Short mmCIF file of the C-alpha atoms (twelve columns), coordinates in Angstrom:
data_MODEL
# 
_entry.id   MODEL 
# 
loop_
_atom_site.group_PDB 
_atom_site.id 
_atom_site.type_symbol 
_atom_site.label_atom_id 
_atom_site.label_alt_id 
_atom_site.label_comp_id 
_atom_site.label_asym_id 
_atom_site.label_seq_id 
_atom_site.Cartn_x 
_atom_site.Cartn_y 
_atom_site.Cartn_z 
_atom_site.pdbx_PDB_model_num 
ATOM 1   C CA . MET A 1   11.175 -8.072  -4.013  1 
ATOM 2   C CA . THR A 2   14.838 -7.346  -3.236  1 
ATOM 3   C CA . LYS A 3   15.779 -8.147  0.355   1 
ATOM 4   C CA . PRO A 4   17.275 -5.385  2.515   1 
ATOM 5   C CA . TRP A 5   20.605 -7.110  3.358   1 
ATOM 6   C CA . PRO A 6   22.782 -8.833  2.322   1 
ATOM 7   C CA . VAL A 7   22.126 -7.803  -1.258  1 
ATOM 8   C CA . ARG A 8   23.837 -7.640  -4.657  1 
ATOM 9   C CA . LEU A 9   23.006 -4.698  -6.925  1 
ATOM 10  C CA . THR A 10  24.226 -4.420  -10.526 1 
ATOM 11  C CA . SER A 11  23.919 -1.869  -13.326 1 
ATOM 12  C CA . ARG A 12  25.944 -1.498  -16.527 1 
ATOM 13  C CA . GLY A 13  28.986 -3.385  -15.249 1 
ATOM 14  C CA . VAL A 14  29.006 -1.774  -11.793 1 
ATOM 15  C CA . THR A 15  28.142 -4.019  -8.848  1 
ATOM 16  C CA . LEU A 16  27.534 -3.344  -5.173  1 
ATOM 17  C CA . ARG A 17  27.816 -6.334  -2.846  1 
ATOM 18  C CA . PRO A 18  28.626 -6.799  0.836   1 
ATOM 19  C CA . LEU A 19  32.270 -6.122  1.670   1 
ATOM 20  C CA . SER A 20  33.789 -9.446  2.703   1 
ATOM 21  C CA . TYR A 21  36.858 -10.963 4.331   1 
ATOM 22  C CA . ALA A 22  37.811 -12.277 0.867   1 
ATOM 23  C CA . ASP A 23  38.294 -8.671  -0.301  1 
ATOM 24  C CA . ALA A 24  41.312 -8.249  1.980   1 
ATOM 25  C CA . GLY A 25  43.942 -8.516  -0.772  1 
ATOM 26  C CA . PRO A 26  42.285 -6.243  -3.359  1 
ATOM 27  C CA . TRP A 27  41.186 -3.782  -0.639  1 
ATOM 28  C CA . ARG A 28  44.700 -3.466  0.816   1 
ATOM 29  C CA . SER A 29  46.241 -3.208  -2.647  1 
ATOM 30  C CA . ALA A 30  43.835 -0.467  -3.705  1 
ATOM 31  C CA . ARG A 31  44.326 1.475   -0.478  1 
ATOM 32  C CA . SER A 32  48.119 1.199   -0.769  1 
ATOM 33  C CA . ARG A 33  48.302 2.197   -4.443  1 
ATOM 34  C CA . ASN A 34  45.904 5.103   -3.893  1 
ATOM 35  C CA . ALA A 35  47.192 6.260   -0.489  1 
ATOM 36  C CA . ALA A 36  48.320 9.711   -1.583  1 
ATOM 37  C CA . TRP A 37  45.104 10.243  -3.566  1 
ATOM 38  C CA . LEU A 38  42.803 9.154   -0.712  1 
ATOM 39  C CA . VAL A 39  44.501 10.598  2.382   1 
ATOM 40  C CA . PRO A 40  43.080 14.150  1.964   1 
ATOM 41  C CA . TRP A 41  39.546 12.723  2.107   1 
ATOM 42  C CA . ASP A 42  39.944 9.925   4.659   1 
ATOM 43  C CA . ALA A 43  38.265 10.157  8.046   1 
ATOM 44  C CA . THR A 44  40.684 10.135  10.978  1 
ATOM 45  C CA . VAL A 45  40.254 9.684   14.715  1 
ATOM 46  C CA . PRO A 46  40.063 12.971  16.640  1 
ATOM 47  C CA . PRO A 47  41.718 13.338  20.049  1 
ATOM 48  C CA . GLY A 48  39.685 11.342  22.544  1 
ATOM 49  C CA . GLY A 49  37.812 9.461   19.818  1 
ATOM 50  C CA . ASP A 50  37.218 5.706   19.688  1 
ATOM 51  C CA . ALA A 51  40.113 3.725   18.269  1 
ATOM 52  C CA . ARG A 52  39.806 2.444   14.713  1 
ATOM 53  C CA . PRO A 53  40.042 -1.290  13.911  1 
ATOM 54  C CA . THR A 54  43.695 -2.232  13.633  1 
ATOM 55  C CA . SER A 55  43.315 -4.740  10.773  1 
ATOM 56  C CA . TYR A 56  41.157 -5.267  7.710   1 
ATOM 57  C CA . ARG A 57  39.592 -8.328  9.317   1 
ATOM 58  C CA . ALA A 58  38.668 -6.335  12.426  1 
ATOM 59  C CA . LEU A 59  37.176 -3.617  10.198  1 
ATOM 60  C CA . VAL A 60  34.976 -6.083  8.326   1 
ATOM 61  C CA . ARG A 61  33.961 -7.801  11.574  1 
ATOM 62  C CA . ARG A 62  32.812 -4.474  13.010  1 
ATOM 63  C CA . LEU A 63  30.984 -3.485  9.817   1 
ATOM 64  C CA . HIS A 64  29.212 -6.858  9.638   1 
ATOM 65  C CA . SER A 65  28.134 -6.483  13.256  1 
ATOM 66  C CA . GLN A 66  26.737 -3.025  12.500  1 
ATOM 67  C CA . ALA A 67  24.949 -4.402  9.424   1 
ATOM 68  C CA . ARG A 68  23.236 -7.024  11.584  1 
ATOM 69  C CA . GLN A 69  22.109 -4.197  13.877  1 
ATOM 70  C CA . GLY A 70  20.832 -2.238  10.865  1 
ATOM 71  C CA . THR A 71  23.015 0.835   11.462  1 
ATOM 72  C CA . THR A 72  25.577 0.420   8.655   1 
ATOM 73  C CA . TYR A 73  25.643 -1.347  5.285   1 
ATOM 74  C CA . PRO A 74  29.166 -1.779  3.828   1 
ATOM 75  C CA . PHE A 75  29.396 -2.407  0.079   1 
ATOM 76  C CA . ALA A 76  32.331 -3.380  -2.078  1 
ATOM 77  C CA . VAL A 77  32.221 -1.644  -5.467  1 
ATOM 78  C CA . GLU A 78  33.119 -3.838  -8.435  1 
ATOM 79  C CA . VAL A 79  33.601 -2.928  -12.092 1 
ATOM 80  C CA . ASP A 80  33.248 -5.846  -14.482 1 
ATOM 81  C CA . GLY A 81  34.131 -8.197  -11.620 1 
ATOM 82  C CA . SER A 82  37.189 -6.280  -10.373 1 
ATOM 83  C CA . PHE A 83  37.329 -4.674  -6.928  1 
ATOM 84  C CA . ALA A 84  37.186 -0.893  -7.430  1 
ATOM 85  C CA . GLY A 85  36.387 0.687   -4.071  1 
ATOM 86  C CA . GLN A 86  33.958 0.872   -1.187  1 
ATOM 87  C CA . LEU A 87  30.612 2.532   -0.514  1 
ATOM 88  C CA . THR A 88  29.089 2.539   2.960   1 
ATOM 89  C CA . VAL A 89  25.588 3.474   4.023   1 
ATOM 90  C CA . ASN A 90  26.151 4.568   7.615   1 
ATOM 91  C CA . ASN A 91  24.593 6.421   10.533  1 
ATOM 92  C CA . VAL A 92  21.227 4.810   9.774   1 
ATOM 93  C CA . VAL A 93  18.519 6.328   11.964  1 
ATOM 94  C CA . ARG A 94  15.067 4.773   12.180  1 
ATOM 95  C CA . GLY A 95  12.079 5.991   14.168  1 
ATOM 96  C CA . SER A 96  10.608 9.263   12.929  1 
ATOM 97  C CA . ALA A 97  13.755 10.202  10.960  1 
ATOM 98  C CA . LEU A 98  14.492 7.314   8.537   1 
ATOM 99  C CA . PHE A 99  17.717 8.774   7.232   1 
ATOM 100 C CA . ALA A 100 21.309 7.728   6.604   1 
ATOM 101 C CA . SER A 101 24.596 9.021   5.222   1 
ATOM 102 C CA . ILE A 102 26.633 7.649   2.345   1 
ATOM 103 C CA . GLY A 103 30.420 7.691   2.133   1 
ATOM 104 C CA . TYR A 104 32.636 6.212   -0.555  1 
ATOM 105 C CA . TRP A 105 36.102 5.904   -2.049  1 
ATOM 106 C CA . LEU A 106 37.248 4.721   -5.464  1 
ATOM 107 C CA . ASP A 107 40.470 3.267   -6.856  1 
ATOM 108 C CA . ARG A 108 41.948 5.971   -9.091  1 
ATOM 109 C CA . ASP A 109 42.285 3.430   -11.927 1 
ATOM 110 C CA . PHE A 110 38.486 3.494   -12.247 1 
ATOM 111 C CA . ALA A 111 38.000 7.248   -11.897 1 
ATOM 112 C CA . GLY A 112 36.378 9.254   -14.681 1 
ATOM 113 C CA . ARG A 113 34.260 6.353   -15.921 1 
ATOM 114 C CA . GLY A 114 30.995 7.150   -14.175 1 
ATOM 115 C CA . VAL A 115 31.456 4.333   -11.663 1 
ATOM 116 C CA . MET A 116 30.714 6.175   -8.429  1 
ATOM 117 C CA . PRO A 117 27.640 8.091   -9.618  1 
ATOM 118 C CA . ARG A 118 26.159 4.749   -10.690 1 
ATOM 119 C CA . ALA A 119 27.138 3.079   -7.414  1 
ATOM 120 C CA . VAL A 120 25.647 5.916   -5.348  1 
ATOM 121 C CA . ALA A 121 22.462 5.868   -7.449  1 
ATOM 122 C CA . MET A 122 22.023 2.133   -6.835  1 
ATOM 123 C CA . ALA A 123 22.675 2.570   -3.119  1 
ATOM 124 C CA . VAL A 124 20.208 5.454   -2.761  1 
ATOM 125 C CA . ASP A 125 17.509 3.543   -4.655  1 
ATOM 126 C CA . HIS A 126 18.079 0.559   -2.375  1 
ATOM 127 C CA . CYS A 127 17.849 2.818   0.680   1 
ATOM 128 C CA . PHE A 128 14.539 4.284   -0.493  1 
ATOM 129 C CA . GLY A 129 13.226 0.862   -1.497  1 
ATOM 130 C CA . PRO A 130 13.994 -2.285  0.537   1 
ATOM 131 C CA . LEU A 131 15.695 -0.431  3.412   1 
ATOM 132 C CA . GLY A 132 12.678 1.844   3.834   1 
ATOM 133 C CA . LEU A 133 14.603 5.084   4.395   1 
ATOM 134 C CA . HIS A 134 13.369 8.582   3.519   1 
ATOM 135 C CA . ARG A 135 16.429 10.870  3.342   1 
ATOM 136 C CA . ILE A 136 20.039 10.260  2.295   1 
ATOM 137 C CA . GLU A 137 22.826 12.712  3.070   1 
ATOM 138 C CA . ILE A 138 26.333 13.079  1.622   1 
ATOM 139 C CA . ALA A 139 28.959 15.366  3.179   1 
ATOM 140 C CA . ILE A 140 31.820 16.483  0.912   1 
ATOM 141 C CA . ARG A 141 34.897 18.599  1.516   1 
ATOM 142 C CA . PRO A 142 34.743 21.746  -0.646  1 
ATOM 143 C CA . GLU A 143 38.124 20.846  -2.187  1 
ATOM 144 C CA . ASN A 144 37.026 17.359  -3.284  1 
ATOM 145 C CA . SER A 145 36.115 18.086  -6.895  1 
ATOM 146 C CA . ASN A 146 35.768 14.411  -7.837  1 
ATOM 147 C CA . SER A 147 33.171 13.784  -5.154  1 
ATOM 148 C CA . LEU A 148 31.364 17.030  -5.933  1 
ATOM 149 C CA . ARG A 149 30.938 15.818  -9.523  1 
ATOM 150 C CA . VAL A 150 29.173 12.696  -8.211  1 
ATOM 151 C CA . VAL A 151 26.361 14.637  -6.545  1 
ATOM 152 C CA . GLU A 152 26.226 17.045  -9.490  1 
ATOM 153 C CA . LYS A 153 25.703 14.203  -11.969 1 
ATOM 154 C CA . LEU A 154 22.962 12.748  -9.769  1 
ATOM 155 C CA . GLY A 155 21.224 16.062  -9.183  1 
ATOM 156 C CA . ILE A 156 21.421 15.758  -5.400  1 
ATOM 157 C CA . PRO A 157 20.733 19.228  -3.938  1 
ATOM 158 C CA . GLU A 158 23.094 21.085  -1.633  1 
ATOM 159 C CA . TYR A 159 21.384 22.208  1.541   1 
ATOM 160 C CA . GLY A 160 24.065 23.587  3.803   1 
ATOM 161 C CA . TYR A 161 27.632 24.208  4.850   1 
ATOM 162 C CA . ALA A 162 29.072 22.735  8.036   1 
ATOM 163 C CA . PRO A 163 32.260 24.246  9.471   1 
ATOM 164 C CA . ARG A 164 34.605 21.724  11.139  1 
ATOM 165 C CA . TYR A 165 32.092 18.953  10.417  1 
ATOM 166 C CA . LEU A 166 34.281 15.821  10.300  1 
ATOM 167 C CA . HIS A 167 37.798 14.891  11.375  1 
ATOM 168 C CA . ILE A 168 39.573 14.288  8.068   1 
ATOM 169 C CA . ASP A 169 43.286 13.893  7.372   1 
ATOM 170 C CA . GLY A 170 44.190 14.847  10.936  1 
ATOM 171 C CA . ALA A 171 42.023 17.926  11.517  1 
ATOM 172 C CA . TRP A 172 38.414 19.112  11.725  1 
ATOM 173 C CA . ARG A 173 37.343 19.979  8.178   1 
ATOM 174 C CA . ASP A 174 34.510 22.010  6.705   1 
ATOM 175 C CA . HIS A 175 32.001 20.159  4.514   1 
ATOM 176 C CA . ARG A 176 29.339 20.979  1.979   1 
ATOM 177 C CA . LEU A 177 26.152 19.059  2.754   1 
ATOM 178 C CA . TYR A 178 23.926 17.384  0.181   1 
ATOM 179 C CA . ALA A 179 20.709 15.443  0.686   1 
ATOM 180 C CA . ILE A 180 17.881 13.888  -1.259  1 
ATOM 181 C CA . THR A 181 14.532 12.503  -0.135  1 
ATOM 182 C CA . ALA A 182 12.405 9.766   -1.627  1 
ATOM 183 C CA . GLU A 183 9.882  12.349  -2.872  1 
ATOM 184 C CA . GLU A 184 12.588 14.086  -4.913  1 
ATOM 185 C CA . CYS A 185 13.330 11.038  -7.079  1 
ATOM 186 C CA . PRO A 186 10.092 9.020   -7.370  1 
ATOM 187 C CA . GLY A 187 11.394 7.117   -10.383 1 
ATOM 188 C CA . GLY A 188 14.741 6.392   -8.739  1 
ATOM 189 C CA . LEU A 189 18.184 7.958   -9.055  1 
ATOM 190 C CA . LEU A 190 19.423 5.187   -11.345 1 
ATOM 191 C CA . ALA A 191 16.659 5.900   -13.870 1 
ATOM 192 C CA . ARG A 192 17.537 9.613   -13.676 1 
ATOM 193 C CA . LEU A 193 21.214 8.862   -14.267 1 
ATOM 194 C CA . ASP A 194 20.478 6.539   -17.196 1 
ATOM 195 C CA . ALA A 195 18.188 9.092   -18.798 1 
ATOM 196 C CA . ALA A 196 20.931 11.721  -18.585 1 
ATOM 197 C CA . ALA A 197 23.750 9.405   -19.670 1 
ATOM 198 C CA . GLY A 198 22.072 7.699   -22.594 1 
ATOM 199 C CA . PRO A 199 23.454 4.394   -23.977 1 
ATOM 200 C CA . GLY A 200 26.542 2.904   -22.313 1 
ATOM 201 C CA . MET A 201 27.821 3.890   -18.869 1 
# 
């Protein structure tokens, strides 16, 4: 049986693995090259909020600490061995809830190739399997058409609209809310995606 964490998940050339200190160069390069493309969707610190890590190393150190506590699981996304982005399972709640949120970003060079739907499908299946969670949520800005296509391809239902939900790009932004439970995909999201996609990616 697959262990909860750390873990390596692979499907059709797309791999999820723990984000590491060794990813510093590719991560910084991707963030720099894609800055204008990512800024409208990037979380920012609201007035009075906790300060963000000031370096990549500090970011990874914090994420690894949260992974040990079981509250966050930070994945690097690879395509055929090349760093392509990041997916993070965060806000993990145990007890009677057993839910978490998923956030992600992708290098524009890999966009339009079905990478993120596959990465999200693998992450959700892992959450419902080894991590023992029951519900996964994804919050998306209404203007983010690329991210909206991810949940559409995976058949993740929309359940609500949250005004001023997250601080993004310097202001409180509205979000559309999507969620899926383990009962809604008994065969797994990856199997659903593969069935819809057919051969190839």
